[in-house]
Steps between C-alpha positions, in 0.01 A plus 500: 500500500260788442685811383195722458531861613758776495866431565759777495819449305727592786783749466842447654601796721866598519680675785715812450810284446329309218443182699154348533300652784353200675347733757331699225371184336354373829341840561319474168384145564366593841286769340383273220409232753224731625329512160292256300784418262492131408875461527835625378709447190868517589807531273301596192562772246391777739734359763799579275570126493749521213707749699533284811768251591416146612568580868275806473222296343530248783484778760192657347315168474582419862395842629164496325428147618585602857284814491195392302187406689399137470192575291702657214605284206865529410618490140872506421646607169737217410544532124852498357649468155588133541255227584739354755542831684124554500448159659765571763343834591154347507608222736662758728180710511310186597748432780444851631125439518371668187171378355547561129790561260456780243717410197569764237581404143867456408580766239871549433508275192155605383586496126516120514245437774188337362172399667641151559793660686272652759280193523801277569646748750181541705417132495842412636478765772148386597611138509782583741327763710370400848255792491250613233635703211355816354599611153618858461471682169634856508588596141567867576811386690598173333398568142316167482143403585333171581222478246163332566582170319816454710320585822220258411750215457681586823173531694457126455794436733365424849765709675451813289209679661486839335664792326587859573423664169659845502473615139201724566337343192144419601437302184794271581365453852159409359648251255703334775193469725304350211757228430628383841348246734222642724702500823804665343539845664575806295625806687593820324795728564348818363306728733392703196295206369395339829123555472459373142723206581290405798189539288624235254601254767835591656519385864689803623813704449866521599580869488793736541243769579377273781822578691428873501118509491383166638166630629402647163572171321315305768198729481471445126520125544233502769269727303523256211428203726197676644364571156535879538621536145435869449704591808766249395527660159529847654779381729671328209532839332675631812729201518575529127635852551706392799638197323588699187704755688644308793567162336509546122675836482709505819556127545639346817647834617146644473347216699764542772456878513122467530550246779717749690226762476246259646688374806663196350873447461568549133841656479728534203526249216826319429723614216474500208144606586498870580286681761222731389579851387341790685246558224390136519470521877273804469274315258478194727430719805225683316342174396514354850325808637205432273476127558350485845182697430460333161523156657266591785234616255515157333 
């Protein structure tokens, strides 16, 4: 299972009554299908996964599977606080036709969680999973990180094929790549550090920004692959600014708002997340107006 390339961390659009907009989700997938995106990551952090009910998660997974073109790899976020629940969700994703399970770190009892806790958890999930497992370390949300020694141990499991490393710490990415088996795939979750991560051996990226600006992220990846490093570095500066404002400062509401401005179905976030304020919208609009010429010059 080759996960190289750019995969957007899909958002979950909501209708005016607060219910999931399946039509909006399918609209987005149809547009993404026309791009060079390697696949889709569904029910991840950007998809507001922790704010969805089980029936809603099922509906989103089914809708994406139904709408995605056959050449796109499908990764389902299946991580839960308990090992048993994670296994159940992973098996359901497999039944629905997903290729890989993305399993975030449990975090609620983090004061007593040790490296052996995570090793035991992931090994059990991987043993039980009918599809390959991808580790997911996102310390900015969970407060815990999978460190290189733990990832190295887990990479020895034949059903654990990679990691989404979302800390934005390039040194940690480099240390992981240096310690895992050669075919273990490291993808990063930070658009702001995509170019340096690719330069040290990351296979690709799973990006919230990829939902709003897929072509920009794809262009950077292709420039790197073609060895056009100066142009790639120039475009990385553009993407850094976009990621800082849209993702880091404005969060999921910012991603969704930017999507709305670009013909996708973003919509409002779900409470307790709040929509952007007018001042934030003006800043995002101003940035988007500058992106197209900047990207074209690259």
